[in-house]
N, CA, C, O and CB atoms as a CASP TS submission, in Angstrom:
PFRMAT TS
TARGET T0000
AUTHOR 0000-0000-0000
METHOD Language model
MODEL 1
PARENT N/A
ATOM      1  N   MET     1     105.318  83.216  75.333  1.00  0.00           N
ATOM      2  CA  MET     1     103.913  83.111  75.655  1.00  0.00           C
ATOM      3  C   MET     1     103.601  81.743  76.252  1.00  0.00           C
ATOM      4  O   MET     1     102.728  81.630  77.112  1.00  0.00           O
ATOM      5  CB  MET     1     103.064  83.362  74.416  1.00  0.00           C
ATOM      6  N   ALA     2     104.286  80.729  75.814  1.00  0.00           N
ATOM      7  CA  ALA     2     104.062  79.377  76.333  1.00  0.00           C
ATOM      8  C   ALA     2     104.383  79.310  77.825  1.00  0.00           C
ATOM      9  O   ALA     2     103.682  78.644  78.587  1.00  0.00           O
ATOM     10  CB  ALA     2     104.916  78.353  75.558  1.00  0.00           C
ATOM     11  N   GLU     3     105.450  80.004  78.239  1.00  0.00           N
ATOM     12  CA  GLU     3     105.817  80.013  79.656  1.00  0.00           C
ATOM     13  C   GLU     3     104.743  80.696  80.492  1.00  0.00           C
ATOM     14  O   GLU     3     104.423  80.244  81.591  1.00  0.00           O
ATOM     15  CB  GLU     3     107.167  80.715  79.857  1.00  0.00           C
ATOM     16  N   PHE     4     104.187  81.784  79.968  1.00  0.00           N
ATOM     17  CA  PHE     4     103.120  82.493  80.674  1.00  0.00           C
ATOM     18  C   PHE     4     101.885  81.604  80.808  1.00  0.00           C
ATOM     19  O   PHE     4     101.279  81.535  81.877  1.00  0.00           O
ATOM     20  CB  PHE     4     102.761  83.801  79.939  1.00  0.00           C
ATOM     21  N   ASN     5     101.518  80.933  79.734  1.00  0.00           N
ATOM     22  CA  ASN     5     100.364  80.032  79.777  1.00  0.00           C
ATOM     23  C   ASN     5     100.581  78.906  80.783  1.00  0.00           C
ATOM     24  O   ASN     5      99.657  78.521  81.499  1.00  0.00           O
ATOM     25  CB  ASN     5     100.091  79.447  78.386  1.00  0.00           C
ATOM     26  N   GLN     6     101.789  78.388  80.835  1.00  0.00           N
ATOM     27  CA  GLN     6     102.105  77.337  81.798  1.00  0.00           C
ATOM     28  C   GLN     6     101.998  77.887  83.222  1.00  0.00           C
ATOM     29  O   GLN     6     101.461  77.225  84.111  1.00  0.00           O
ATOM     30  CB  GLN     6     103.522  76.765  81.539  1.00  0.00           C
ATOM     31  N   PHE     7     102.508  79.084  83.429  1.00  0.00           N
ATOM     32  CA  PHE     7     102.418  79.737  84.734  1.00  0.00           C
ATOM     33  C   PHE     7     100.958  79.879  85.160  1.00  0.00           C
ATOM     34  O   PHE     7     100.615  79.612  86.312  1.00  0.00           O
ATOM     35  CB  PHE     7     103.102  81.120  84.697  1.00  0.00           C
ATOM     36  N   CYS     8     100.106  80.299  84.232  1.00  0.00           N
ATOM     37  CA  CYS     8      98.683  80.501  84.521  1.00  0.00           C
ATOM     38  C   CYS     8      97.970  79.193  84.845  1.00  0.00           C
ATOM     39  O   CYS     8      96.966  79.192  85.559  1.00  0.00           O
ATOM     40  CB  CYS     8      98.002  81.174  83.341  1.00  0.00           C
ATOM     41  N   GLN     9      98.474  78.101  84.333  1.00  0.00           N
ATOM     42  CA  GLN     9      97.878  76.803  84.648  1.00  0.00           C
ATOM     43  C   GLN     9      98.249  76.351  86.058  1.00  0.00           C
ATOM     44  O   GLN     9      97.486  75.642  86.714  1.00  0.00           O
ATOM     45  CB  GLN     9      98.322  75.751  83.626  1.00  0.00           C
ATOM     46  N   ILE    10      99.417  76.764  86.513  1.00  0.00           N
ATOM     47  CA  ILE    10      99.893  76.365  87.837  1.00  0.00           C
ATOM     48  C   ILE    10      99.342  77.285  88.925  1.00  0.00           C
ATOM     49  O   ILE    10      98.925  76.824  89.988  1.00  0.00           O
ATOM     50  CB  ILE    10     101.424  76.369  87.873  1.00  0.00           C
ATOM     51  N   TYR    11      99.345  78.597  88.648  1.00  0.00           N
ATOM     52  CA  TYR    11      98.948  79.589  89.640  1.00  0.00           C
ATOM     53  C   TYR    11      97.706  80.338  89.172  1.00  0.00           C
ATOM     54  O   TYR    11      97.494  80.542  87.977  1.00  0.00           O
ATOM     55  CB  TYR    11     100.098  80.575  89.912  1.00  0.00           C
ATOM     56  N   LYS    12      96.897  80.737  90.136  1.00  0.00           N
ATOM     57  CA  LYS    12      95.731  81.548  89.812  1.00  0.00           C
ATOM     58  C   LYS    12      96.201  82.989  89.602  1.00  0.00           C
ATOM     59  O   LYS    12      96.826  83.579  90.483  1.00  0.00           O
ATOM     60  CB  LYS    12      94.643  81.461  90.943  1.00  0.00           C
ATOM     61  N   VAL    13      95.900  83.540  88.450  1.00  0.00           N
ATOM     62  CA  VAL    13      96.305  84.896  88.106  1.00  0.00           C
ATOM     63  C   VAL    13      95.062  85.774  88.099  1.00  0.00           C
ATOM     64  O   VAL    13      94.095  85.499  87.387  1.00  0.00           O
ATOM     65  CB  VAL    13      97.036  84.939  86.724  1.00  0.00           C
ATOM     66  N   LEU    14      95.099  86.827  88.894  1.00  0.00           N
ATOM     67  CA  LEU    14      93.989  87.768  88.942  1.00  0.00           C
ATOM     68  C   LEU    14      94.369  89.017  88.170  1.00  0.00           C
ATOM     69  O   LEU    14      95.385  89.650  88.459  1.00  0.00           O
ATOM     70  CB  LEU    14      93.612  88.116  90.404  1.00  0.00           C
ATOM     71  N   LEU    15      93.568  89.364  87.207  1.00  0.00           N
ATOM     72  CA  LEU    15      93.819  90.568  86.430  1.00  0.00           C
ATOM     73  C   LEU    15      93.037  91.720  87.045  1.00  0.00           C
ATOM     74  O   LEU    15      91.848  91.592  87.337  1.00  0.00           O
ATOM     75  CB  LEU    15      93.431  90.365  84.939  1.00  0.00           C
ATOM     76  N   ILE    16      93.703  92.822  87.235  1.00  0.00           N
ATOM     77  CA  ILE    16      93.046  94.003  87.790  1.00  0.00           C
ATOM     78  C   ILE    16      92.729  94.928  86.627  1.00  0.00           C
ATOM     79  O   ILE    16      93.614  95.540  86.029  1.00  0.00           O
ATOM     80  CB  ILE    16      93.944  94.722  88.870  1.00  0.00           C
ATOM     81  N   ASP    17      91.437  95.010  86.325  1.00  0.00           N
ATOM     82  CA  ASP    17      91.027  95.853  85.202  1.00  0.00           C
ATOM     83  C   ASP    17      90.064  96.954  85.646  1.00  0.00           C
ATOM     84  O   ASP    17      89.426  97.601  84.815  1.00  0.00           O
ATOM     85  CB  ASP    17      90.376  95.000  84.113  1.00  0.00           C
ATOM     86  N   ASP    18      89.965  97.160  86.952  1.00  0.00           N
ATOM     87  CA  ASP    18      89.112  98.208  87.489  1.00  0.00           C
ATOM     88  C   ASP    18      89.963  99.469  87.661  1.00  0.00           C
ATOM     89  O   ASP    18      90.851  99.516  88.512  1.00  0.00           O
ATOM     90  CB  ASP    18      88.458  97.769  88.848  1.00  0.00           C
ATOM     91  N   LEU    19      89.687 100.476  86.855  1.00  0.00           N
ATOM     92  CA  LEU    19      90.506 101.692  86.884  1.00  0.00           C
ATOM     93  C   LEU    19      90.483 102.387  88.235  1.00  0.00           C
ATOM     94  O   LEU    19      91.481 102.984  88.637  1.00  0.00           O
ATOM     95  CB  LEU    19      90.037 102.653  85.821  1.00  0.00           C
ATOM     96  N   GLU    20      89.367 102.320  88.939  1.00  0.00           N
ATOM     97  CA  GLU    20      89.287 102.967  90.248  1.00  0.00           C
ATOM     98  C   GLU    20      90.247 102.308  91.240  1.00  0.00           C
ATOM     99  O   GLU    20      90.883 102.994  92.040  1.00  0.00           O
ATOM    100  CB  GLU    20      87.846 102.913  90.786  1.00  0.00           C
ATOM    101  N   ILE    21      90.349 100.991  91.188  1.00  0.00           N
ATOM    102  CA  ILE    21      91.297 100.285  92.057  1.00  0.00           C
ATOM    103  C   ILE    21      92.727 100.656  91.682  1.00  0.00           C
ATOM    104  O   ILE    21      93.558 100.896  92.558  1.00  0.00           O
ATOM    105  CB  ILE    21      91.096  98.752  91.959  1.00  0.00           C
ATOM    106  N   ILE    22      93.012 100.704  90.398  1.00  0.00           N
ATOM    107  CA  ILE    22      94.357 101.064  89.937  1.00  0.00           C
ATOM    108  C   ILE    22      94.708 102.487  90.362  1.00  0.00           C
ATOM    109  O   ILE    22      95.819 102.739  90.827  1.00  0.00           O
ATOM    110  CB  ILE    22      94.461 100.927  88.404  1.00  0.00           C
ATOM    111  N   GLU    23      93.766 103.419  90.204  1.00  0.00           N
ATOM    112  CA  GLU    23      94.004 104.807  90.613  1.00  0.00           C
ATOM    113  C   GLU    23      94.235 104.901  92.119  1.00  0.00           C
ATOM    114  O   GLU    23      95.133 105.616  92.564  1.00  0.00           O
ATOM    115  CB  GLU    23      92.819 105.699  90.206  1.00  0.00           C
ATOM    116  N   ASN    24      93.433 104.187  92.904  1.00  0.00           N
ATOM    117  CA  ASN    24      93.626 104.205  94.355  1.00  0.00           C
ATOM    118  C   ASN    24      94.958 103.582  94.742  1.00  0.00           C
ATOM    119  O   ASN    24      95.608 104.051  95.677  1.00  0.00           O
ATOM    120  CB  ASN    24      92.485 103.469  95.053  1.00  0.00           C
ATOM    121  N   ALA    25      95.372 102.544  94.046  1.00  0.00           N
ATOM    122  CA  ALA    25      96.677 101.930  94.315  1.00  0.00           C
ATOM    123  C   ALA    25      97.801 102.932  94.057  1.00  0.00           C
ATOM    124  O   ALA    25      98.762 103.007  94.824  1.00  0.00           O
ATOM    125  CB  ALA    25      96.875 100.667  93.443  1.00  0.00           C
ATOM    126  N   CYS    26      97.678 103.690  92.989  1.00  0.00           N
ATOM    127  CA  CYS    26      98.687 104.717  92.680  1.00  0.00           C
ATOM    128  C   CYS    26      98.722 105.785  93.766  1.00  0.00           C
ATOM    129  O   CYS    26      99.798 106.214  94.184  1.00  0.00           O
ATOM    130  CB  CYS    26      98.398 105.368  91.310  1.00  0.00           C
ATOM    131  N   LYS    27      97.554 106.213  94.222  1.00  0.00           N
ATOM    132  CA  LYS    27      97.477 107.226  95.285  1.00  0.00           C
ATOM    133  C   LYS    27      98.097 106.705  96.576  1.00  0.00           C
ATOM    134  O   LYS    27      98.826 107.427  97.256  1.00  0.00           O
ATOM    135  CB  LYS    27      96.013 107.642  95.533  1.00  0.00           C
ATOM    136  N   ILE    28      97.808 105.461  96.910  1.00  0.00           N
ATOM    137  CA  ILE    28      98.381 104.859  98.117  1.00  0.00           C
ATOM    138  C   ILE    28      99.898 104.797  97.998  1.00  0.00           C
ATOM    139  O   ILE    28     100.612 105.142  98.939  1.00  0.00           O
ATOM    140  CB  ILE    28      97.800 103.445  98.357  1.00  0.00           C
ATOM    141  N   HIS    29     100.387 104.360  96.850  1.00  0.00           N
ATOM    142  CA  HIS    29     101.835 104.252  96.633  1.00  0.00           C
ATOM    143  C   HIS    29     102.516 105.609  96.808  1.00  0.00           C
ATOM    144  O   HIS    29     103.531 105.715  97.496  1.00  0.00           O
ATOM    145  CB  HIS    29     102.128 103.692  95.228  1.00  0.00           C
ATOM    146  N   VAL    30     101.955 106.636  96.187  1.00  0.00           N
ATOM    147  CA  VAL    30     102.538 107.982  96.274  1.00  0.00           C
ATOM    148  C   VAL    30     102.491 108.490  97.711  1.00  0.00           C
ATOM    149  O   VAL    30     103.469 109.056  98.200  1.00  0.00           O
ATOM    150  CB  VAL    30     101.793 108.963  95.337  1.00  0.00           C
ATOM    151  N   ASP    31     101.361 108.291  98.392  1.00  0.00           N
ATOM    152  CA  ASP    31     101.230 108.744  99.776  1.00  0.00           C
ATOM    153  C   ASP    31     102.262 108.068 100.672  1.00  0.00           C
ATOM    154  O   ASP    31     102.917 108.728 101.479  1.00  0.00           O
ATOM    155  CB  ASP    31      99.816 108.465 100.297  1.00  0.00           C
ATOM    156  N   LEU    32     102.404 106.765 100.532  1.00  0.00           N
ATOM    157  CA  LEU    32     103.386 106.043 101.344  1.00  0.00           C
ATOM    158  C   LEU    32     104.799 106.525 101.050  1.00  0.00           C
ATOM    159  O   LEU    32     105.603 106.715 101.962  1.00  0.00           O
ATOM    160  CB  LEU    32     103.284 104.535 101.093  1.00  0.00           C
ATOM    161  N   GLN    33     105.093 106.719  99.776  1.00  0.00           N
ATOM    162  CA  GLN    33     106.426 107.177  99.372  1.00  0.00           C
ATOM    163  C   GLN    33     106.717 108.556  99.960  1.00  0.00           C
ATOM    164  O   GLN    33     107.818 108.800 100.455  1.00  0.00           O
ATOM    165  CB  GLN    33     106.544 107.216  97.830  1.00  0.00           C
ATOM    166  N   ARG    34     105.747 109.449  99.909  1.00  0.00           N
ATOM    167  CA  ARG    34     105.935 110.807 100.453  1.00  0.00           C
ATOM    168  C   ARG    34     106.159 110.787 101.959  1.00  0.00           C
ATOM    169  O   ARG    34     106.867 111.638 102.498  1.00  0.00           O
ATOM    170  CB  ARG    34     104.722 111.684 100.128  1.00  0.00           C
ATOM    171  N   ARG    35     105.559 109.818 102.633  1.00  0.00           N
ATOM    172  CA  ARG    35     105.713 109.713 104.085  1.00  0.00           C
ATOM    173  C   ARG    35     106.900 108.838 104.481  1.00  0.00           C
ATOM    174  O   ARG    35     107.142 108.610 105.666  1.00  0.00           O
ATOM    175  CB  ARG    35     104.442 109.158 104.701  1.00  0.00           C
ATOM    176  N   GLY    36     107.640 108.347 103.479  1.00  0.00           N
ATOM    177  CA  GLY    36     108.851 107.581 103.744  1.00  0.00           C
ATOM    178  C   GLY    36     108.625 106.112 104.042  1.00  0.00           C
ATOM    179  O   GLY    36     109.482 105.457 104.636  1.00  0.00           O
ATOM    180  N   PHE    37     107.475 105.587 103.632  1.00  0.00           N
ATOM    181  CA  PHE    37     107.164 104.175 103.859  1.00  0.00           C
ATOM    182  C   PHE    37     107.144 103.424 102.540  1.00  0.00           C
ATOM    183  O   PHE    37     106.828 103.985 101.490  1.00  0.00           O
ATOM    184  CB  PHE    37     105.814 104.021 104.581  1.00  0.00           C
ATOM    185  N   THR    38     107.483 102.158 102.611  1.00  0.00           N
ATOM    186  CA  THR    38     107.302 101.274 101.459  1.00  0.00           C
ATOM    187  C   THR    38     106.642  99.999 101.959  1.00  0.00           C
ATOM    188  O   THR    38     106.975  99.490 103.029  1.00  0.00           O
ATOM    189  CB  THR    38     108.669 100.965 100.741  1.00  0.00           C
ATOM    190  N   ILE    39     105.704  99.491 101.174  1.00  0.00           N
ATOM    191  CA  ILE    39     105.121  98.184 101.443  1.00  0.00           C
ATOM    192  C   ILE    39     105.060  97.448 100.112  1.00  0.00           C
ATOM    193  O   ILE    39     105.223  98.055  99.054  1.00  0.00           O
ATOM    194  CB  ILE    39     103.693  98.302 102.112  1.00  0.00           C
ATOM    195  N   GLN    40     104.831  96.172 100.165  1.00  0.00           N
ATOM    196  CA  GLN    40     104.826  95.369  98.950  1.00  0.00           C
ATOM    197  C   GLN    40     103.688  95.798  98.027  1.00  0.00           C
ATOM    198  O   GLN    40     102.605  96.175  98.474  1.00  0.00           O
ATOM    199  CB  GLN    40     104.703  93.878  99.293  1.00  0.00           C
ATOM    200  N   GLU    41     103.966  95.729  96.736  1.00  0.00           N
ATOM    201  CA  GLU    41     102.976  96.147  95.736  1.00  0.00           C
ATOM    202  C   GLU    41     101.668  95.377  95.867  1.00  0.00           C
ATOM    203  O   GLU    41     100.590  95.955  95.727  1.00  0.00           O
ATOM    204  CB  GLU    41     103.539  95.963  94.335  1.00  0.00           C
ATOM    205  N   GLN    42     101.758  94.074  96.136  1.00  0.00           N
ATOM    206  CA  GLN    42     100.522  93.299  96.253  1.00  0.00           C
ATOM    207  C   GLN    42      99.691  93.777  97.442  1.00  0.00           C
ATOM    208  O   GLN    42      98.462  93.745  97.385  1.00  0.00           O
ATOM    209  CB  GLN    42     100.839  91.801  96.397  1.00  0.00           C
ATOM    210  N   ASP    43     100.345  94.220  98.518  1.00  0.00           N
ATOM    211  CA  ASP    43      99.608  94.770  99.653  1.00  0.00           C
ATOM    212  C   ASP    43      98.924  96.080  99.281  1.00  0.00           C
ATOM    213  O   ASP    43      97.823  96.369  99.750  1.00  0.00           O
ATOM    214  CB  ASP    43     100.546  94.987 100.841  1.00  0.00           C
ATOM    215  N   ILE    44      99.580  96.865  98.440  1.00  0.00           N
ATOM    216  CA  ILE    44      98.974  98.115  97.974  1.00  0.00           C
ATOM    217  C   ILE    44      97.715  97.818  97.176  1.00  0.00           C
ATOM    218  O   ILE    44      96.700  98.491  97.352  1.00  0.00           O
ATOM    219  CB  ILE    44      99.974  98.926  97.120  1.00  0.00           C
ATOM    220  N   PHE    45      97.766  96.828  96.308  1.00  0.00           N
ATOM    221  CA  PHE    45      96.581  96.486  95.509  1.00  0.00           C
ATOM    222  C   PHE    45      95.472  95.873  96.365  1.00  0.00           C
ATOM    223  O   PHE    45      94.292  96.109  96.108  1.00  0.00           O
ATOM    224  CB  PHE    45      96.963  95.517  94.390  1.00  0.00           C
ATOM    225  N   ILE    46      95.838  95.096  97.367  1.00  0.00           N
ATOM    226  CA  ILE    46      94.838  94.547  98.289  1.00  0.00           C
ATOM    227  C   ILE    46      94.165  95.688  99.044  1.00  0.00           C
ATOM    228  O   ILE    46      92.941  95.719  99.167  1.00  0.00           O
ATOM    229  CB  ILE    46      95.488  93.541  99.285  1.00  0.00           C
ATOM    230  N   ALA    47      94.964  96.623  99.547  1.00  0.00           N
ATOM    231  CA  ALA    47      94.415  97.771 100.272  1.00  0.00           C
ATOM    232  C   ALA    47      93.537  98.621  99.366  1.00  0.00           C
ATOM    233  O   ALA    47      92.455  99.047  99.771  1.00  0.00           O
ATOM    234  CB  ALA    47      95.544  98.625 100.857  1.00  0.00           C
ATOM    235  N   ALA    48      93.991  98.868  98.152  1.00  0.00           N
ATOM    236  CA  ALA    48      93.216  99.678  97.206  1.00  0.00           C
ATOM    237  C   ALA    48      91.883  99.019  96.880  1.00  0.00           C
ATOM    238  O   ALA    48      90.867  99.701  96.741  1.00  0.00           O
ATOM    239  CB  ALA    48      94.013  99.905  95.918  1.00  0.00           C
ATOM    240  N   THR    49      91.884  97.711  96.759  1.00  0.00           N
ATOM    241  CA  THR    49      90.639  96.989  96.487  1.00  0.00           C
ATOM    242  C   THR    49      89.676  97.130  97.660  1.00  0.00           C
ATOM    243  O   THR    49      88.489  97.388  97.462  1.00  0.00           O
ATOM    244  CB  THR    49      90.923  95.499  96.207  1.00  0.00           C
ATOM    245  N   ALA    50      90.181  96.964  98.876  1.00  0.00           N
ATOM    246  CA  ALA    50      89.331  97.092 100.061  1.00  0.00           C
ATOM    247  C   ALA    50      88.763  98.502 100.182  1.00  0.00           C
ATOM    248  O   ALA    50      87.578  98.670 100.468  1.00  0.00           O
ATOM    249  CB  ALA    50      90.120  96.734 101.325  1.00  0.00           C
ATOM    250  N   ILE    51      89.595  99.511  99.968  1.00  0.00           N
ATOM    251  CA  ILE    51      89.140 100.899 100.061  1.00  0.00           C
ATOM    252  C   ILE    51      88.109 101.192  98.982  1.00  0.00           C
ATOM    253  O   ILE    51      87.062 101.774  99.265  1.00  0.00           O
ATOM    254  CB  ILE    51      90.327 101.872  99.940  1.00  0.00           C
ATOM    255  N   THR    52      88.393 100.796  97.760  1.00  0.00           N
ATOM    256  CA  THR    52      87.494 101.062  96.634  1.00  0.00           C
ATOM    257  C   THR    52      86.139 100.401  96.835  1.00  0.00           C
ATOM    258  O   THR    52      85.105 100.987  96.516  1.00  0.00           O
ATOM    259  CB  THR    52      88.118 100.576  95.329  1.00  0.00           C
ATOM    260  N   ARG    53      86.142  99.207  97.353  1.00  0.00           N
ATOM    261  CA  ARG    53      84.903  98.433  97.530  1.00  0.00           C
ATOM    262  C   ARG    53      84.220  98.698  98.876  1.00  0.00           C
ATOM    263  O   ARG    53      83.137  98.177  99.140  1.00  0.00           O
ATOM    264  CB  ARG    53      85.202  96.948  97.402  1.00  0.00           C
ATOM    265  N   GLY    54      84.863  99.517  99.729  1.00  0.00           N
ATOM    266  CA  GLY    54      84.286  99.807 101.036  1.00  0.00           C
ATOM    267  C   GLY    54      84.277  98.602 101.958  1.00  0.00           C
ATOM    268  O   GLY    54      83.339  98.406 102.731  1.00  0.00           O
ATOM    269  N   LEU    55      85.332  97.794 101.872  1.00  0.00           N
ATOM    270  CA  LEU    55      85.412  96.556 102.637  1.00  0.00           C
ATOM    271  C   LEU    55      86.294  96.712 103.870  1.00  0.00           C
ATOM    272  O   LEU    55      87.193  97.551 103.908  1.00  0.00           O
ATOM    273  CB  LEU    55      85.941  95.432 101.762  1.00  0.00           C
ATOM    274  N   ILE    56      86.020  95.895 104.867  1.00  0.00           N
ATOM    275  CA  ILE    56      86.906  95.770 106.019  1.00  0.00           C
ATOM    276  C   ILE    56      87.933  94.706 105.656  1.00  0.00           C
ATOM    277  O   ILE    56      87.573  93.609 105.229  1.00  0.00           O
ATOM    278  CB  ILE    56      86.113  95.397 107.344  1.00  0.00           C
ATOM    279  N   LEU    57      89.198  95.028 105.825  1.00  0.00           N
ATOM    280  CA  LEU    57      90.263  94.080 105.504  1.00  0.00           C
ATOM    281  C   LEU    57      90.729  93.403 106.787  1.00  0.00           C
ATOM    282  O   LEU    57      91.166  94.071 107.724  1.00  0.00           O
ATOM    283  CB  LEU    57      91.452  94.792 104.791  1.00  0.00           C
ATOM    284  N   VAL    58      90.636  92.095 106.825  1.00  0.00           N
ATOM    285  CA  VAL    58      91.099  91.317 107.968  1.00  0.00           C
ATOM    286  C   VAL    58      92.513  90.854 107.653  1.00  0.00           C
ATOM    287  O   VAL    58      92.737  90.087 106.716  1.00  0.00           O
ATOM    288  CB  VAL    58      90.146  90.099 108.271  1.00  0.00           C
ATOM    289  N   SER    59      93.471  91.333 108.456  1.00  0.00           N
ATOM    290  CA  SER    59      94.870  91.015 108.179  1.00  0.00           C
ATOM    291  C   SER    59      95.699  91.153 109.447  1.00  0.00           C
ATOM    292  O   SER    59      95.367  91.925 110.346  1.00  0.00           O
ATOM    293  CB  SER    59      95.429  91.927 107.071  1.00  0.00           C
ATOM    294  N   ASN    60      96.775  90.395 109.499  1.00  0.00           N
ATOM    295  CA  ASN    60      97.748  90.485 110.577  1.00  0.00           C
ATOM    296  C   ASN    60      99.019  91.177 110.086  1.00  0.00           C
ATOM    297  O   ASN    60     100.050  91.132 110.757  1.00  0.00           O
ATOM    298  CB  ASN    60      98.075  89.086 111.129  1.00  0.00           C
ATOM    299  N   ASP    61      98.948  91.814 108.924  1.00  0.00           N
ATOM    300  CA  ASP    61     100.094  92.472 108.293  1.00  0.00           C
ATOM    301  C   ASP    61     100.175  93.917 108.785  1.00  0.00           C
ATOM    302  O   ASP    61      99.367  94.758 108.392  1.00  0.00           O
ATOM    303  CB  ASP    61      99.982  92.423 106.734  1.00  0.00           C
ATOM    304  N   SER    62     101.148  94.198 109.641  1.00  0.00           N
ATOM    305  CA  SER    62     101.268  95.537 110.233  1.00  0.00           C
ATOM    306  C   SER    62     101.601  96.608 109.196  1.00  0.00           C
ATOM    307  O   SER    62     101.349  97.787 109.442  1.00  0.00           O
ATOM    308  CB  SER    62     102.333  95.530 111.315  1.00  0.00           C
ATOM    309  N   ASP    63     102.155  96.235 108.056  1.00  0.00           N
ATOM    310  CA  ASP    63     102.441  97.216 107.006  1.00  0.00           C
ATOM    311  C   ASP    63     101.168  97.912 106.535  1.00  0.00           C
ATOM    312  O   ASP    63     101.200  99.087 106.168  1.00  0.00           O
ATOM    313  CB  ASP    63     103.135  96.540 105.820  1.00  0.00           C
ATOM    314  N   LEU    64     100.057  97.194 106.546  1.00  0.00           N
ATOM    315  CA  LEU    64      98.804  97.770 106.064  1.00  0.00           C
ATOM    316  C   LEU    64      98.295  98.886 106.967  1.00  0.00           C
ATOM    317  O   LEU    64      97.478  99.701 106.538  1.00  0.00           O
ATOM    318  CB  LEU    64      97.752  96.692 105.946  1.00  0.00           C
ATOM    319  N   GLU    65      98.768  98.932 108.215  1.00  0.00           N
ATOM    320  CA  GLU    65      98.380 100.009 109.127  1.00  0.00           C
ATOM    321  C   GLU    65      98.892 101.359 108.638  1.00  0.00           C
ATOM    322  O   GLU    65      98.399 102.397 109.080  1.00  0.00           O
ATOM    323  CB  GLU    65      98.907  99.728 110.534  1.00  0.00           C
ATOM    324  N   ARG    66      99.850 101.364 107.755  1.00  0.00           N
ATOM    325  CA  ARG    66     100.414 102.603 107.207  1.00  0.00           C
ATOM    326  C   ARG    66      99.532 103.214 106.122  1.00  0.00           C
ATOM    327  O   ARG    66      99.718 104.372 105.749  1.00  0.00           O
ATOM    328  CB  ARG    66     101.799 102.339 106.645  1.00  0.00           C
ATOM    329  N   VAL    67      98.580 102.445 105.620  1.00  0.00           N
ATOM    330  CA  VAL    67      97.712 102.909 104.531  1.00  0.00           C
ATOM    331  C   VAL    67      96.584 103.737 105.121  1.00  0.00           C
ATOM    332  O   VAL    67      95.793 103.253 105.930  1.00  0.00           O
ATOM    333  CB  VAL    67      97.145 101.711 103.707  1.00  0.00           C
ATOM    334  N   GLN    68      96.524 104.994 104.700  1.00  0.00           N
ATOM    335  CA  GLN    68      95.480 105.885 105.193  1.00  0.00           C
ATOM    336  C   GLN    68      94.150 105.564 104.528  1.00  0.00           C
ATOM    337  O   GLN    68      94.088 105.309 103.325  1.00  0.00           O
ATOM    338  CB  GLN    68      95.859 107.353 104.947  1.00  0.00           C
ATOM    339  N   GLY    69      93.083 105.579 105.329  1.00  0.00           N
ATOM    340  CA  GLY    69      91.752 105.371 104.790  1.00  0.00           C
ATOM    341  C   GLY    69      91.294 103.928 104.767  1.00  0.00           C
ATOM    342  O   GLY    69      90.172 103.644 104.346  1.00  0.00           O
ATOM    343  N   ILE    70      92.136 103.016 105.209  1.00  0.00           N
ATOM    344  CA  ILE    70      91.757 101.600 105.203  1.00  0.00           C
ATOM    345  C   ILE    70      91.136 101.229 106.552  1.00  0.00           C
ATOM    346  O   ILE    70      91.539 101.738 107.598  1.00  0.00           O
ATOM    347  CB  ILE    70      92.992 100.695 104.900  1.00  0.00           C
ATOM    348  N   VAL    71      90.161 100.344 106.506  1.00  0.00           N
ATOM    349  CA  VAL    71      89.551  99.822 107.729  1.00  0.00           C
ATOM    350  C   VAL    71      90.090  98.411 107.928  1.00  0.00           C
ATOM    351  O   VAL    71      89.818  97.506 107.139  1.00  0.00           O
ATOM    352  CB  VAL    71      87.968  99.834 107.650  1.00  0.00           C
ATOM    353  N   LEU    72      90.864  98.244 109.005  1.00  0.00           N
ATOM    354  CA  LEU    72      91.537  96.969 109.272  1.00  0.00           C
ATOM    355  C   LEU    72      90.986  96.302 110.525  1.00  0.00           C
ATOM    356  O   LEU    72      90.611  96.966 111.491  1.00  0.00           O
ATOM    357  CB  LEU    72      93.044  97.182 109.417  1.00  0.00           C
ATOM    358  N   GLU    73      90.946  94.989 110.483  1.00  0.00           N
ATOM    359  CA  GLU    73      90.688  94.182 111.673  1.00  0.00           C
ATOM    360  C   GLU    73      91.760  93.109 111.723  1.00  0.00           C
ATOM    361  O   GLU    73      92.062  92.460 110.721  1.00  0.00           O
ATOM    362  CB  GLU    73      89.241  93.553 111.657  1.00  0.00           C
ATOM    363  N   ASN    74      92.326  92.935 112.902  1.00  0.00           N
ATOM    364  CA  ASN    74      93.345  91.907 113.099  1.00  0.00           C
ATOM    365  C   ASN    74      92.779  90.867 114.054  1.00  0.00           C
ATOM    366  O   ASN    74      92.752  91.082 115.266  1.00  0.00           O
ATOM    367  CB  ASN    74      94.682  92.517 113.651  1.00  0.00           C
ATOM    368  N   TRP    75      92.336  89.757 113.521  1.00  0.00           N
ATOM    369  CA  TRP    75      91.738  88.706 114.340  1.00  0.00           C
ATOM    370  C   TRP    75      92.791  87.886 115.069  1.00  0.00           C
ATOM    371  O   TRP    75      92.454  87.121 115.972  1.00  0.00           O
ATOM    372  CB  TRP    75      90.884  87.796 113.479  1.00  0.00           C
ATOM    373  N   ALA    76      94.053  88.029 114.699  1.00  0.00           N
ATOM    374  CA  ALA    76      95.127  87.278 115.345  1.00  0.00           C
ATOM    375  C   ALA    76      95.649  87.999 116.587  1.00  0.00           C
ATOM    376  O   ALA    76      96.305  87.391 117.434  1.00  0.00           O
ATOM    377  CB  ALA    76      96.269  87.041 114.361  1.00  0.00           C
ATOM    378  N   LYS    77      95.359  89.285 116.689  1.00  0.00           N
ATOM    379  CA  LYS    77      95.860  90.101 117.789  1.00  0.00           C
ATOM    380  C   LYS    77      95.064  89.801 119.061  1.00  0.00           C
ATOM    381  O   LYS    77      93.834  89.754 119.047  1.00  0.00           O
ATOM    382  CB  LYS    77      95.778  91.607 117.435  1.00  0.00           C
ATOM    383  N   GLU    78      95.791  89.601 120.149  1.00  0.00           N
ATOM    384  CA  GLU    78      95.127  89.355 121.425  1.00  0.00           C
ATOM    385  C   GLU    78      94.562  90.659 121.964  1.00  0.00           C
ATOM    386  O   GLU    78      95.214  91.703 121.914  1.00  0.00           O
ATOM    387  CB  GLU    78      96.101  88.721 122.444  1.00  0.00           C
ATOM    388  N   GLU    79      93.345  90.584 122.478  1.00  0.00           N
ATOM    389  CA  GLU    79      92.721  91.772 123.063  1.00  0.00           C
ATOM    390  C   GLU    79      93.293  92.005 124.447  1.00  0.00           C
ATOM    391  O   GLU    79      93.580  91.061 125.183  1.00  0.00           O
ATOM    392  CB  GLU    79      91.179  91.623 123.127  1.00  0.00           C
ATOM    393  N   SER    80      93.459  93.308 124.801  1.00  0.00           N
ATOM    394  CA  SER    80      94.012  93.633 126.113  1.00  0.00           C
ATOM    395  C   SER    80      92.933  93.734 127.151  1.00  0.00           C
ATOM    396  O   SER    80      93.222  94.002 128.317  1.00  0.00           O
ATOM    397  CB  SER    80      94.791  94.922 126.061  1.00  0.00           C
TER
END
């Protein structure tokens, strides 16, 4: 427990206690797995949070384009 407390002092730890976000993260994970895609777990939780809250996610991470139902904006991408 001391190591965990020390870790929490060094890094900001966000606890996810919203069941709707957790459920959406599970749905996203299963959907990606069924379609043969994998993305990092933290990206799944970020996407689930954006979807649950009805937010636009600004990101340059192309993996997030695989998540169905997410609204993405890439401000780093050059317009054609």
